[in-house]
OpenMM code with the backbone's topology and positions (N, CA, C; nanometers):
from openmm import Vec3, app, unit

residues = "MET ILE ALA ALA VAL SER GLY ARG PRO GLY ILE ARG ALA ALA VAL ARG ALA GLY ILE ILE ALA ILE PHE VAL LEU ALA CYS GLU TRP SER ARG ALA GLU ILE ALA ARG GLN PRO GLY LEU THR LEU LEU ALA LEU VAL PHE GLY GLY ALA ALA LEU GLY VAL ALA ALA LEU GLY TRP PRO PRO ASP ARG LEU GLY LEU GLY THR SER ARG PHE GLY LEU ARG ILE LEU GLY GLY LEU ALA LEU GLY ALA VAL LEU LEU LEU PRO ALA ALA VAL ARG SER GLY ALA ALA PRO MET LEU PRO ALA GLY LEU ALA LEU GLY ALA VAL VAL VAL SER VAL GLY GLU GLU LEU ALA PHE ARG GLY ALA LEU TYR ALA ALA LEU LYS GLU LEU GLY GLY ALA PRO LEU ALA ILE SER GLY THR THR VAL LEU TRP THR LEU ALA HIS VAL LEU SER HIS PRO PRO GLU PHE LEU GLY ALA VAL ALA ALA ALA GLY LEU LEU LEU ALA LEU TRP ARG TRP VAL GLY LYS ASP LEU VAL GLY PRO ILE LEU GLY HIS VAL ILE ALA ASP LEU ALA LEU".split()
positions = [
    Vec3(-3.0661, 0.0945, 0.4424),
    Vec3(-2.9214, 0.0924, 0.4175),
    Vec3(-2.8616, 0.0547, 0.3182),
    Vec3(-2.8398, -0.0618, 0.2664),
    Vec3(-2.7823, -0.1644, 0.1886),
    Vec3(-2.8277, -0.0949, 0.0239),
    Vec3(-3.0084, -0.1079, 0.0276),
    Vec3(-3.0405, -0.0263, -0.0895),
    Vec3(-2.9347, 0.1058, -0.1510),
    Vec3(-2.9261, 0.1971, -0.0566),
    Vec3(-2.8822, 0.2732, -0.0979),
    Vec3(-2.7418, 0.2845, -0.1238),
    Vec3(-2.6761, 0.2127, -0.0646),
    Vec3(-2.5415, 0.1735, -0.1380),
    Vec3(-2.5417, 0.1447, -0.2626),
    Vec3(-2.6398, 0.0453, -0.2727),
    Vec3(-2.6043, -0.0186, -0.4302),
    Vec3(-2.6710, 0.0253, -0.5451),
    Vec3(-2.6648, 0.1347, -0.4898),
    Vec3(-2.7664, 0.2091, -0.5575),
    Vec3(-2.6292, 0.4182, -0.6381),
    Vec3(-2.5282, 0.4299, -0.5451),
    Vec3(-2.4401, 0.4555, -0.5674),
    Vec3(-2.2838, 0.3971, -0.5962),
    Vec3(-2.2599, 0.4490, -0.6768),
    Vec3(-2.1511, 0.3872, -0.7287),
    Vec3(-1.9862, 0.4384, -0.6514),
    Vec3(-2.0356, 0.5265, -0.6177),
    Vec3(-1.9255, 0.5968, -0.5680),
    Vec3(-1.9121, 0.5306, -0.3605),
    Vec3(-2.0554, 0.5372, -0.3599),
    Vec3(-2.0225, 0.4546, -0.1714),
    Vec3(-2.0124, 0.3640, -0.1937),
    Vec3(-2.0488, 0.2481, -0.2772),
    Vec3(-2.0445, 0.1110, -0.2432),
    Vec3(-1.9017, 0.0852, -0.2827),
    Vec3(-1.7727, 0.1863, -0.3781),
    Vec3(-1.6788, 0.1718, -0.4095),
    Vec3(-1.6078, 0.2027, -0.2904),
    Vec3(-1.5798, 0.2877, -0.2111),
    Vec3(-1.5573, 0.3059, -0.0690),
    Vec3(-1.6158, 0.2214, 0.0013),
    Vec3(-1.7148, 0.2066, 0.0376),
    Vec3(-1.7220, 0.0680, 0.1375),
    Vec3(-1.6673, -0.0775, 0.1428),
    Vec3(-1.6275, -0.0387, -0.0082),
    Vec3(-1.5909, -0.1816, -0.0404),
    Vec3(-1.4590, -0.1787, -0.0166),
    Vec3(-1.4191, -0.0843, -0.0759),
    Vec3(-1.2432, -0.0830, -0.0230),
    Vec3(-1.1615, -0.0682, 0.1295),
    Vec3(-1.3191, 0.0069, 0.2071),
    Vec3(-1.3289, -0.0213, 0.3542),
    Vec3(-1.2895, -0.1378, 0.4035),
    Vec3(-1.4185, -0.2050, 0.3759),
    Vec3(-1.4356, -0.2965, 0.4601),
    Vec3(-1.2566, -0.4221, 0.3779),
    Vec3(-1.3171, -0.4224, 0.2485),
    Vec3(-1.1077, -0.5522, 0.2573),
    Vec3(-1.0402, -0.4353, 0.3200),
    Vec3(-0.9568, -0.3053, 0.3193),
    Vec3(-0.8983, -0.2630, 0.4080),
    Vec3(-0.8864, -0.2947, 0.5364),
    Vec3(-0.9910, -0.3098, 0.6267),
    Vec3(-1.0309, -0.3798, 0.7511),
    Vec3(-1.0087, -0.5053, 0.7874),
    Vec3(-1.0469, -0.5679, 0.6935),
    Vec3(-0.9973, -0.7421, 0.7241),
    Vec3(-0.8275, -0.7651, 0.6464),
    Vec3(-0.8177, -0.6684, 0.6066),
    Vec3(-0.6948, -0.6660, 0.5720),
    Vec3(-0.5544, -0.6880, 0.6446),
    Vec3(-0.5842, -0.5329, 0.7299),
    Vec3(-0.5490, -0.5241, 0.8366),
    Vec3(-0.5709, -0.6226, 1.0112),
    Vec3(-0.6592, -0.6643, 1.0170),
    Vec3(-0.7094, -0.7718, 1.0880),
    Vec3(-0.5736, -0.8808, 1.0901),
    Vec3(-0.6715, -0.9163, 0.9228),
    Vec3(-0.5575, -1.0577, 0.8858),
    Vec3(-0.4038, -1.0208, 0.9861),
    Vec3(-0.3434, -0.9354, 0.8724),
    Vec3(-0.1879, -0.9279, 0.8897),
    Vec3(-0.1455, -0.8998, 1.0982),
    Vec3(-0.2546, -0.8092, 1.1580),
    Vec3(-0.2238, -0.8226, 1.3135),
    Vec3(-0.2618, -0.9197, 1.3815),
    Vec3(-0.3401, -1.0179, 1.3466),
    Vec3(-0.3945, -1.1177, 1.3618),
    Vec3(-0.2532, -1.2317, 1.3737),
    Vec3(-0.2469, -1.2146, 1.2490),
    Vec3(-0.1680, -1.3110, 1.2074),
    Vec3(0.0119, -1.2575, 1.2805),
    Vec3(0.0347, -1.1340, 1.3147),
    Vec3(0.1479, -1.1407, 1.3926),
    Vec3(0.1287, -1.1700, 1.5365),
    Vec3(-0.0074, -1.0987, 1.5574),
    Vec3(0.0317, -1.1160, 1.7166),
    Vec3(0.0502, -1.3042, 1.7600),
    Vec3(-0.0453, -1.3978, 1.6624),
    Vec3(-0.0224, -1.5007, 1.6921),
    Vec3(0.0907, -1.5702, 1.6688),
    Vec3(0.1487, -1.5331, 1.5577),
    Vec3(0.3463, -1.5951, 1.5661),
    Vec3(0.4326, -1.5533, 1.7016),
    Vec3(0.3591, -1.5138, 1.8064),
    Vec3(0.4677, -1.4638, 1.8804),
    Vec3(0.4571, -1.5458, 1.9932),
    Vec3(0.3408, -1.6106, 1.9815),
    Vec3(0.3399, -1.7427, 2.0745),
    Vec3(0.4284, -1.8383, 2.0186),
    Vec3(0.5066, -1.9310, 2.1510),
    Vec3(0.5890, -2.0029, 2.0811),
    Vec3(0.4815, -2.1691, 2.0246),
    Vec3(0.6134, -2.1887, 1.9155),
    Vec3(0.5781, -2.3196, 1.8240),
    Vec3(0.4527, -2.2690, 1.7090),
    Vec3(0.3906, -2.1594, 1.6968),
    Vec3(0.2330, -2.0887, 1.6612),
    Vec3(0.3033, -1.9966, 1.5596),
    Vec3(0.4281, -2.0242, 1.4947),
    Vec3(0.4897, -1.9338, 1.3775),
    Vec3(0.4485, -1.9732, 1.2299),
    Vec3(0.4564, -2.1271, 1.2114),
    Vec3(0.4059, -2.1445, 1.1010),
    Vec3(0.2879, -2.1581, 1.0333),
    Vec3(0.2210, -2.2018, 1.1634),
    Vec3(0.0125, -2.2393, 1.1768),
    Vec3(0.0314, -2.0379, 1.1170),
    Vec3(0.0649, -1.9518, 1.1900),
    Vec3(0.0340, -1.8046, 1.2170),
    Vec3(0.0320, -1.7944, 1.0781),
    Vec3(0.1352, -1.8091, 0.9656),
    Vec3(0.2137, -1.7760, 0.8847),
    Vec3(0.1398, -1.8436, 0.7235),
    Vec3(0.0948, -1.9534, 0.7564),
    Vec3(-0.0267, -2.0416, 0.6260),
    Vec3(-0.1162, -2.0155, 0.6703),
    Vec3(-0.2034, -2.0006, 0.8084),
    Vec3(-0.3223, -2.0017, 0.7992),
    Vec3(-0.3543, -1.8259, 0.7573),
    Vec3(-0.2874, -1.6755, 0.8068),
    Vec3(-0.3107, -1.6259, 0.8400),
    Vec3(-0.3229, -1.5811, 0.6727),
    Vec3(-0.1870, -1.5982, 0.5273),
    Vec3(-0.1694, -1.6499, 0.4291),
    Vec3(-0.2262, -1.6240, 0.3628),
    Vec3(-0.3401, -1.8132, 0.3811),
    Vec3(-0.4591, -1.8093, 0.3639),
    Vec3(-0.6091, -1.7447, 0.3408),
    Vec3(-0.6087, -1.7241, 0.4834),
    Vec3(-0.6693, -1.5940, 0.5018),
    Vec3(-0.7120, -1.4599, 0.4276),
    Vec3(-0.5511, -1.3808, 0.3788),
    Vec3(-0.5378, -1.2755, 0.3252),
    Vec3(-0.6077, -1.3304, 0.1778),
    Vec3(-0.5972, -1.4142, 0.1309),
    Vec3(-0.6676, -1.4905, -0.0229),
    Vec3(-0.7701, -1.4434, -0.0159),
    Vec3(-0.8516, -1.5265, 0.0899),
    Vec3(-0.9980, -1.4895, 0.0908),
    Vec3(-1.0188, -1.3040, 0.0304),
    Vec3(-0.9365, -1.2157, 0.0886),
    Vec3(-0.9504, -1.0797, 0.0260),
    Vec3(-1.0067, -1.0900, -0.1476),
    Vec3(-0.9318, -1.1793, -0.2228),
    Vec3(-0.8963, -1.1469, -0.3495),
    Vec3(-1.0772, -1.2605, -0.4059),
    Vec3(-1.1180, -1.3521, -0.2929),
    Vec3(-1.2352, -1.4312, -0.3688),
    Vec3(-1.2986, -1.3268, -0.4738),
    Vec3(-1.3941, -1.3599, -0.5276),
    Vec3(-1.4991, -1.2964, -0.6069),
    Vec3(-1.4774, -1.1676, -0.6899),
    Vec3(-1.3205, -1.1801, -0.7562),
    Vec3(-1.2663, -1.0405, -0.8055),
    Vec3(-1.2802, -1.1172, -0.9210),
    Vec3(-1.2753, -1.0800, -1.0839),
    Vec3(-1.1973, -1.1205, -1.1701),
    Vec3(-1.0989, -1.1539, -1.2245),
    Vec3(-0.9808, -1.2542, -1.2526),
    Vec3(-0.8387, -1.2276, -1.3013),
    Vec3(-0.7883, -1.0784, -1.2825),
    Vec3(-0.8762, -1.1122, -1.4465),
    Vec3(-0.7604, -0.9521, -1.4606),
    Vec3(-0.7910, -0.8106, -1.3964),
    Vec3(-0.8684, -0.7917, -1.3341),
    Vec3(-0.8846, -0.7177, -1.2230),
    Vec3(-0.7585, -0.7166, -1.0901),
    Vec3(-0.7373, -0.8669, -1.0880),
    Vec3(-0.6156, -0.8544, -0.9888),
    Vec3(-0.5092, -0.8644, -1.0666),
    Vec3(-0.5126, -0.8159, -1.2005),
    Vec3(-0.3539, -0.8635, -1.2226),
    Vec3(-0.3565, -0.9325, -1.2735),
    Vec3(-0.3563, -1.0934, -1.2544),
    Vec3(-0.3426, -1.2409, -1.2781),
    Vec3(-0.4347, -1.2924, -1.4383),
    Vec3(-0.3549, -1.1812, -1.5369),
    Vec3(-0.3759, -1.2288, -1.6998),
    Vec3(-0.2807, -1.3076, -1.7123),
    Vec3(-0.3366, -1.3779, -1.8577),
    Vec3(-0.1542, -1.4929, -1.8748),
    Vec3(-0.1004, -1.4336, -1.9742),
    Vec3(-0.1216, -1.3002, -2.0203),
    Vec3(-0.0424, -1.2461, -2.1484),
    Vec3(0.0684, -1.2129, -2.1115),
    Vec3(0.1499, -1.2423, -2.1779),
    Vec3(0.3205, -1.1827, -2.1724),
    Vec3(0.3615, -1.2481, -2.0305),
    Vec3(0.3229, -1.4076, -1.9612),
    Vec3(0.3466, -1.4420, -1.9200),
    Vec3(0.4677, -1.4391, -1.8632),
    Vec3(0.5423, -1.4360, -1.9732),
    Vec3(0.7210, -1.4413, -1.9456),
    Vec3(0.7848, -1.3138, -1.8817),
    Vec3(0.7330, -1.2637, -1.9823),
    Vec3(0.7502, -1.1118, -1.8735),
    Vec3(0.7127, -1.0924, -1.7440),
    Vec3(0.5972, -1.1523, -1.7225),
    Vec3(0.5813, -1.1701, -1.5866),
    Vec3(0.6750, -1.2090, -1.4856),
    Vec3(0.7601, -1.3031, -1.4887),
    Vec3(0.8214, -1.4079, -1.4725),
    Vec3(0.9360, -1.3371, -1.4608),
    Vec3(0.9983, -1.2440, -1.5718),
    Vec3(1.0997, -1.2103, -1.5761),
    Vec3(1.0986, -1.0771, -1.5177),
    Vec3(0.9891, -0.9762, -1.4797),
    Vec3(0.9521, -0.9415, -1.4063),
    Vec3(0.9612, -0.9440, -1.2291),
    Vec3(0.9089, -1.0715, -1.1966),
    Vec3(0.9376, -1.0976, -1.1219),
    Vec3(1.0605, -1.1419, -1.0392),
    Vec3(1.1689, -1.1939, -1.1280),
    Vec3(1.2668, -1.2372, -1.0428),
    Vec3(1.3266, -1.1176, -1.0436),
    Vec3(1.2954, -1.0187, -1.1928),
    Vec3(1.3628, -0.8491, -1.1191),
    Vec3(1.3158, -0.7747, -0.9835),
    Vec3(1.2437, -0.8149, -0.9535),
    Vec3(1.1808, -0.7306, -0.8730),
    Vec3(1.2224, -0.7847, -0.7089),
    Vec3(1.2636, -0.9630, -0.7183),
    Vec3(1.2875, -1.0245, -0.6572),
    Vec3(1.4579, -0.9939, -0.5890),
    Vec3(1.4534, -0.9685, -0.6973),
    Vec3(1.5886, -0.9054, -0.6182),
    Vec3(1.6777, -0.7582, -0.6133),
    Vec3(1.5754, -0.6944, -0.6700),
    Vec3(1.5642, -0.5331, -0.6425),
    Vec3(1.5569, -0.5661, -0.4518),
    Vec3(1.4066, -0.6852, -0.4375),
    Vec3(1.3197, -0.6699, -0.2674),
    Vec3(1.4687, -0.6999, -0.2172),
    Vec3(1.5934, -0.8052, -0.2681),
    Vec3(1.6853, -0.8421, -0.1806),
    Vec3(1.7929, -0.7430, -0.1396),
    Vec3(1.8517, -0.6130, -0.1888),
    Vec3(1.9341, -0.5574, -0.2039),
    Vec3(1.9554, -0.4831, -0.0180),
    Vec3(1.8221, -0.4676, 0.0385),
    Vec3(1.8594, -0.4152, 0.1715),
    Vec3(1.9496, -0.5577, 0.2441),
    Vec3(1.9129, -0.6544, 0.2330),
    Vec3(1.9954, -0.7837, 0.3134),
    Vec3(2.1497, -0.7797, 0.2360),
    Vec3(2.1397, -0.7261, 0.0491),
    Vec3(2.3057, -0.7464, 0.0254),
    Vec3(2.3669, -0.6123, 0.1387),
    Vec3(2.3534, -0.5517, 0.1761),
    Vec3(2.4164, -0.4626, 0.1982),
    Vec3(2.4805, -0.5116, 0.3541),
    Vec3(2.3361, -0.5057, 0.4367),
    Vec3(2.3632, -0.5264, 0.5734),
    Vec3(2.4918, -0.6730, 0.5951),
    Vec3(2.5348, -0.6411, 0.7391),
    Vec3(2.6633, -0.7313, 0.7771),
    Vec3(2.5856, -0.8720, 0.7640),
    Vec3(2.6818, -0.9890, 0.7599),
    Vec3(2.5952, -1.1470, 0.7722),
    Vec3(2.4859, -1.1113, 0.6902),
    Vec3(2.4880, -1.1567, 0.5197),
    Vec3(2.3828, -1.1162, 0.4573),
    Vec3(2.3164, -1.2605, 0.4133),
    Vec3(2.3855, -1.3763, 0.5130),
    Vec3(2.3348, -1.5012, 0.4657),
    Vec3(2.1654, -1.4810, 0.4778),
    Vec3(2.0967, -1.5787, 0.4052),
    Vec3(1.9349, -1.5828, 0.4944),
    Vec3(1.8987, -1.6441, 0.5830),
    Vec3(1.8579, -1.5331, 0.6458),
    Vec3(1.7769, -1.5531, 0.7856),
    Vec3(1.6703, -1.6636, 0.8445),
    Vec3(1.6195, -1.6767, 0.7239),
    Vec3(1.4488, -1.7787, 0.7671),
    Vec3(1.4834, -1.9537, 0.7482),
    Vec3(1.4619, -1.9697, 0.8474),
    Vec3(1.4615, -2.1074, 0.9157),
    Vec3(1.4179, -2.2114, 0.8280),
    Vec3(1.4471, -2.3148, 0.7313),
    Vec3(1.4230, -2.3663, 0.6565),
    Vec3(1.2812, -2.4113, 0.7089),
    Vec3(1.2612, -2.4607, 0.8113),
    Vec3(1.1123, -2.4809, 0.8577),
    Vec3(1.0433, -2.3843, 0.8518),
    Vec3(0.9772, -2.2831, 0.7862),
    Vec3(0.9105, -2.1692, 0.7560),
    Vec3(0.8680, -2.1117, 0.6199),
    Vec3(0.9677, -2.1904, 0.5401),
    Vec3(0.9652, -2.1968, 0.3726),
    Vec3(0.8604, -2.1688, 0.3315),
    Vec3(0.7426, -2.2824, 0.3399),
    Vec3(0.5737, -2.3257, 0.3254),
    Vec3(0.4759, -2.2022, 0.3809),
    Vec3(0.5354, -2.1291, 0.5203),
    Vec3(0.4374, -2.0317, 0.5681),
    Vec3(0.4893, -1.8962, 0.4586),
    Vec3(0.6258, -1.9190, 0.4206),
    Vec3(0.6591, -1.7748, 0.4123),
    Vec3(0.5926, -1.8155, 0.2603),
    Vec3(0.6128, -1.8861, 0.1955),
    Vec3(0.5879, -1.8713, 0.0693),
    Vec3(0.3752, -1.8063, 0.0750),
    Vec3(0.3118, -1.9573, 0.1059),
    Vec3(0.1685, -1.9077, 0.1771),
    Vec3(0.1479, -1.7439, 0.1999),
    Vec3(0.2090, -1.7060, 0.3259),
    Vec3(0.1818, -1.5184, 0.3426),
    Vec3(0.2404, -1.4658, 0.2385),
    Vec3(0.3477, -1.4902, 0.1064),
    Vec3(0.3977, -1.3612, 0.0393),
    Vec3(0.2274, -1.3730, -0.0470),
    Vec3(0.1958, -1.4750, -0.1031),
    Vec3(0.1161, -1.4902, -0.2417),
    Vec3(-0.0059, -1.4631, -0.1704),
    Vec3(-0.1040, -1.4816, -0.0403),
    Vec3(-0.1386, -1.4309, 0.0548),
    Vec3(-0.1651, -1.2950, 0.0285),
    Vec3(-0.0089, -1.2138, 0.0524),
    Vec3(-0.0150, -1.0796, 0.0689),
    Vec3(-0.0800, -1.0195, -0.0604),
    Vec3(0.0246, -1.0617, -0.1264),
    Vec3(0.0192, -0.9677, -0.2634),
    Vec3(-0.1670, -1.0166, -0.3508),
    Vec3(-0.2105, -1.1421, -0.3181),
    Vec3(-0.3364, -1.1286, -0.3255),
    Vec3(-0.4242, -0.9931, -0.2860),
    Vec3(-0.4181, -1.0246, -0.1149),
    Vec3(-0.4892, -0.8609, -0.0627),
    Vec3(-0.4544, -0.7453, -0.0793),
    Vec3(-0.3273, -0.7058, -0.0531),
    Vec3(-0.2877, -0.6131, -0.1157),
    Vec3(-0.2721, -0.5192, -0.2490),
    Vec3(-0.2072, -0.6023, -0.3471),
    Vec3(-0.1860, -0.5384, -0.4355),
    Vec3(-0.2598, -0.6097, -0.5888),
    Vec3(-0.3657, -0.6597, -0.4753),
    Vec3(-0.4680, -0.7417, -0.5915),
    Vec3(-0.5930, -0.7213, -0.5710),
    Vec3(-0.6710, -0.7776, -0.4585),
    Vec3(-0.8294, -0.7238, -0.4182),
    Vec3(-0.8224, -0.5353, -0.3959),
    Vec3(-0.6897, -0.4866, -0.2684),
    Vec3(-0.7295, -0.3672, -0.2116),
    Vec3(-0.6843, -0.2893, -0.3197),
    Vec3(-0.5925, -0.3011, -0.3897),
    Vec3(-0.5170, -0.2022, -0.5602),
    Vec3(-0.6797, -0.2025, -0.5841),
    Vec3(-0.7305, -0.3004, -0.6287),
    Vec3(-0.8418, -0.3031, -0.7358),
    Vec3(-0.9689, -0.2175, -0.6641),
    Vec3(-0.9716, -0.2294, -0.5377),
    Vec3(-1.0910, -0.1660, -0.4850),
    Vec3(-1.0471, 0.0291, -0.4768),
    Vec3(-0.9250, 0.0417, -0.3891),
    Vec3(-0.8593, 0.1695, -0.4776),
    Vec3(-0.8643, 0.2445, -0.5312),
    Vec3(-0.8329, 0.1411, -0.6522),
    Vec3(-0.7990, 0.1777, -0.8125),
    Vec3(-0.9794, 0.2587, -0.8675),
    Vec3(-1.0736, 0.1469, -0.8961),
    Vec3(-1.2112, 0.1763, -0.8340),
    Vec3(-1.2720, 0.2492, -0.7963),
    Vec3(-1.2353, 0.3571, -0.6335),
    Vec3(-1.2821, 0.4255, -0.5811),
    Vec3(-1.2014, 0.5876, -0.6266),
    Vec3(-1.1015, 0.5817, -0.6345),
    Vec3(-0.9831, 0.6846, -0.6723),
    Vec3(-0.8725, 0.6964, -0.7670),
    Vec3(-0.8715, 0.5660, -0.8837),
    Vec3(-0.7678, 0.5501, -1.0176),
    Vec3(-0.6806, 0.5331, -0.9707),
    Vec3(-0.5733, 0.4977, -0.9964),
    Vec3(-0.4523, 0.4535, -0.9960),
    Vec3(-0.3259, 0.5579, -0.8597),
    Vec3(-0.3897, 0.6850, -0.8469),
    Vec3(-0.2712, 0.7527, -0.7379),
    Vec3(-0.3603, 0.6909, -0.6115),
    Vec3(-0.4755, 0.6715, -0.5945),
    Vec3(-0.5308, 0.6235, -0.4806),
    Vec3(-0.4500, 0.4860, -0.4995),
    Vec3(-0.4400, 0.4135, -0.5185),
    Vec3(-0.4689, 0.2970, -0.5328),
    Vec3(-0.3219, 0.2429, -0.4989),
    Vec3(-0.2220, 0.3341, -0.5891),
    Vec3(-0.0824, 0.2793, -0.4814),
    Vec3(-0.0379, 0.3864, -0.4133),
    Vec3(-0.0969, 0.4866, -0.3322),
    Vec3(-0.0599, 0.5945, -0.2064),
    Vec3(-0.1305, 0.4784, -0.0389),
    Vec3(-0.2462, 0.4434, -0.2045),
    Vec3(-0.3571, 0.3351, -0.0190),
    Vec3(-0.2943, 0.2238, -0.0124),
    Vec3(-0.2393, 0.1496, -0.1368),
    Vec3(-0.1989, -0.0055, -0.0396),
    Vec3(-0.0369, 0.0367, 0.0292),
    Vec3(0.0072, 0.1146, -0.0420),
    Vec3(0.1685, 0.1263, 0.0190),
    Vec3(0.1493, 0.2135, 0.1829),
    Vec3(0.0674, 0.2550, 0.2052),
    Vec3(0.0564, 0.3103, 0.3400),
    Vec3(-0.0351, 0.1760, 0.4301),
    Vec3(-0.1631, 0.1493, 0.3730),
    Vec3(-0.1910, -0.0115, 0.4356),
    Vec3(-0.0486, -0.0548, 0.4251),
    Vec3(-0.0089, -0.0768, 0.3950),
    Vec3(0.0904, -0.2257, 0.3363),
    Vec3(0.1893, -0.2494, 0.5210),
    Vec3(0.2544, -0.0537, 0.4789),
    Vec3(0.3103, -0.0905, 0.6096),
    Vec3(0.2782, -0.0913, 0.7255),
    Vec3(0.1240, 0.0400, 0.7312),
    Vec3(0.0399, -0.0273, 0.8542),
    Vec3(0.0165, -0.1935, 0.8710),
    Vec3(0.0061, -0.2618, 0.7935),
    Vec3(-0.0334, -0.3921, 0.8429),
    Vec3(0.1578, -0.4297, 0.9072),
    Vec3(0.2905, -0.4288, 0.8791),
    Vec3(0.3581, -0.4230, 0.8819),
    Vec3(0.4714, -0.3894, 1.0107),
    Vec3(0.3913, -0.3045, 1.1027),
    Vec3(0.4152, -0.2577, 1.1927),
    Vec3(0.4199, -0.3211, 1.3548),
    Vec3(0.3624, -0.4377, 1.3587),
    Vec3(0.3407, -0.5460, 1.4977),
    Vec3(0.4757, -0.5968, 1.4488),
    Vec3(0.4787, -0.7002, 1.3689),
    Vec3(0.5606, -0.8091, 1.2860),
    Vec3(0.7683, -0.7680, 1.2422),
    Vec3(0.7527, -0.6275, 1.1995),
    Vec3(0.8699, -0.5749, 1.1643),
    Vec3(0.9108, -0.4533, 1.2549),
    Vec3(1.0282, -0.4330, 1.2795),
    Vec3(1.0928, -0.3375, 1.4157),
    Vec3(1.0615, -0.1503, 1.3146),
    Vec3(1.1005, -0.1003, 1.4129),
    Vec3(1.0572, 0.0227, 1.3354),
    Vec3(1.1321, 0.0741, 1.2854),
    Vec3(1.2868, 0.0619, 1.2768),
    Vec3(1.3944, 0.0829, 1.1528),
    Vec3(1.3767, 0.0126, 1.0886),
    Vec3(1.2866, -0.0925, 1.0059),
    Vec3(1.2632, -0.1488, 0.9496),
    Vec3(1.1963, -0.1060, 0.8154),
    Vec3(1.0686, -0.0356, 0.9070),
    Vec3(0.9136, 0.0253, 0.7956),
    Vec3(0.9832, 0.0916, 0.6778),
    Vec3(1.1099, 0.1476, 0.6887),
    Vec3(1.1085, 0.2564, 0.5512),
    Vec3(1.1230, 0.2084, 0.4283),
    Vec3(1.2007, 0.0500, 0.4317),
    Vec3(1.2428, -0.0493, 0.4028),
    Vec3(1.1235, -0.1058, 0.3243),
    Vec3(0.9990, -0.1381, 0.3870),
    Vec3(0.8783, -0.1765, 0.4052),
    Vec3(0.7952, -0.1941, 0.3054),
    Vec3(0.7853, -0.0045, 0.3913),
    Vec3(0.7071, 0.1180, 0.2576),
    Vec3(0.7726, 0.1168, 0.1156),
    Vec3(0.8663, 0.1151, 0.0952),
    Vec3(0.9617, 0.0680, -0.0417),
    Vec3(0.9185, 0.0292, -0.0791),
    Vec3(0.9294, -0.1285, -0.0109),
    Vec3(0.9025, -0.2560, -0.0897),
    Vec3(0.7765, -0.1926, -0.1727),
    Vec3(0.6774, -0.1930, -0.0472),
    Vec3(0.5005, -0.1959, -0.1015),
    Vec3(0.5345, -0.0961, -0.2234),
    Vec3(0.5567, 0.0249, -0.2367),
    Vec3(0.5244, 0.1306, -0.3289),
    Vec3(0.6192, 0.0468, -0.4462),
    Vec3(0.7191, -0.0148, -0.4449),
    Vec3(0.8009, -0.1175, -0.6012),
    Vec3(0.6516, -0.2104, -0.5914),
    Vec3(0.5550, -0.2363, -0.5430),
    Vec3(0.5541, -0.3684, -0.5487),
    Vec3(0.3819, -0.2972, -0.6377),
    Vec3(0.3576, -0.1841, -0.5987),
    Vec3(0.2433, -0.1445, -0.5979),
    Vec3(0.2562, -0.0770, -0.7537),
    Vec3(0.3922, -0.0114, -0.7751),
    Vec3(0.4310, 0.0197, -0.8828),
    Vec3(0.4423, -0.0122, -1.0189),
    Vec3(0.4445, -0.1757, -0.9225),
    Vec3(0.5047, -0.2356, -1.1064),
    Vec3(0.3870, -0.3055, -1.1285),
    Vec3(0.2977, -0.3007, -1.0325),
    Vec3(0.1266, -0.3553, -1.0414),
    Vec3(0.0660, -0.2338, -1.1311),
    Vec3(0.0818, -0.1372, -1.0995),
    Vec3(0.0460, -0.0504, -1.2186),
    Vec3(0.0724, -0.0375, -1.3545),
    Vec3(0.1775, -0.0426, -1.4101),
    Vec3(0.2722, 0.0237, -1.4657),
    Vec3(0.2388, -0.1439, -1.5827),
    Vec3(0.2636, -0.2478, -1.4783),
    Vec3(0.2535, -0.3705, -1.5994),
    Vec3(0.0952, -0.4103, -1.5599),
    Vec3(-0.0042, -0.3547, -1.5093),
    Vec3(-0.0933, -0.4269, -1.4579),
    Vec3(-0.1131, -0.5721, -1.4635),
    Vec3(-0.0321, -0.6279, -1.3633),
    Vec3(0.0385, -0.7325, -1.3517),
    Vec3(0.1066, -0.7494, -1.1928),
    Vec3(-0.0297, -0.8682, -1.1973),
    Vec3(0.0269, -0.9391, -1.0283),
    Vec3(0.1427, -1.0263, -0.9817),
    Vec3(0.1833, -1.1149, -1.1100),
    Vec3(0.2371, -1.2588, -1.1281),
    Vec3(0.3457, -1.1897, -1.0573),
    Vec3(0.4238, -1.0957, -1.1745),
    Vec3(0.5757, -1.0074, -1.0636),
    Vec3(0.5446, -0.9873, -0.9630),
    Vec3(0.4742, -0.8894, -0.9321),
    Vec3(0.5038, -0.8942, -0.7333),
    Vec3(0.4548, -1.0288, -0.6554),
    Vec3(0.4031, -1.0892, -0.7015),
    Vec3(0.3673, -1.1942, -0.6356),
    Vec3(0.5056, -1.3271, -0.6296),
    Vec3(0.6101, -1.2828, -0.7447),
    Vec3(0.6936, -1.3843, -0.7504),
    Vec3(0.8339, -1.3265, -0.6836),
    Vec3(0.8042, -1.2077, -0.6649),
    Vec3(0.9180, -1.0987, -0.5962),
    Vec3(0.9371, -1.1087, -0.4978),
    Vec3(0.8366, -1.1032, -0.4486),
    Vec3(0.7379, -1.1614, -0.2833),
    Vec3(0.7904, -1.2378, -0.1970),
    Vec3(0.7715, -1.3889, -0.2891),
    Vec3(0.7971, -1.5044, -0.2372),
    Vec3(0.9618, -1.5168, -0.2528),
    Vec3(1.0205, -1.4874, -0.3811),
    Vec3(1.1753, -1.4263, -0.3341),
    Vec3(1.2389, -1.3567, -0.1922),
    Vec3(1.2149, -1.2743, -0.2166),
    Vec3(1.2700, -1.1797, -0.0862),
    Vec3(1.1978, -1.2522, 0.0525),
    Vec3(1.1080, -1.3169, -0.0034),
    Vec3(1.0379, -1.3578, 0.2106),
    Vec3(1.1304, -1.4790, 0.2323),
    Vec3(1.1839, -1.5876, 0.1404),
    Vec3(1.2500, -1.6841, 0.1443),
    Vec3(1.3727, -1.6474, 0.1569),
    Vec3(1.4115, -1.5714, 0.1344),
    Vec3(1.5523, -1.5151, 0.1402),
    Vec3(1.5704, -1.4429, 0.2569),
    Vec3(1.4617, -1.3857, 0.3154),
    Vec3(1.5089, -1.2878, 0.4513),
    Vec3(1.4524, -1.4043, 0.5344),
] * unit.nanometer
topology = app.Topology()
chain = topology.addChain("A")
for resn in residues:
    res = topology.addResidue(resn, chain)
    for name in ("N", "CA", "C"):
        topology.addAtom(name, app.Element.getBySymbol(name[0]), res)
């Protein structure tokens, strides 16, 4: 079986993308369930984020969008993405940040882990399988599915829009630094 898969690049790419997708969804759903237990939210965020980061192991940094060229623009882009991701909070009543200070570390770790997993490893695997359209649409759909257990149904449209925005940035800029920074900013403020 392994010999058959290793000799056929299309099948290998499909298997790789499938394994990453299943792993990422399992991490996200497990994290969401564990976070519902009293006193385990911070641990679920930290360990869940770290587990998600495992999906990026073995990928070259440039395939993940983690190059160092145009680093200043990547940072500026991340700040802009963070501002755009905060727009829904700006229009809701009582737009003050809602994240308890004790969860800040968990928010940072899970934001970085999610970006490494979704717009890093999963994006790269789906792009290898079917190009940028599959990478953008696939990561957006799986991102939204991953948040079904942790977000109310009426918020999933905003989750999908955020996933699409971050995937489009990843494609256009070939960059993961901006999405990581934007995601961290948004999670810390929301």
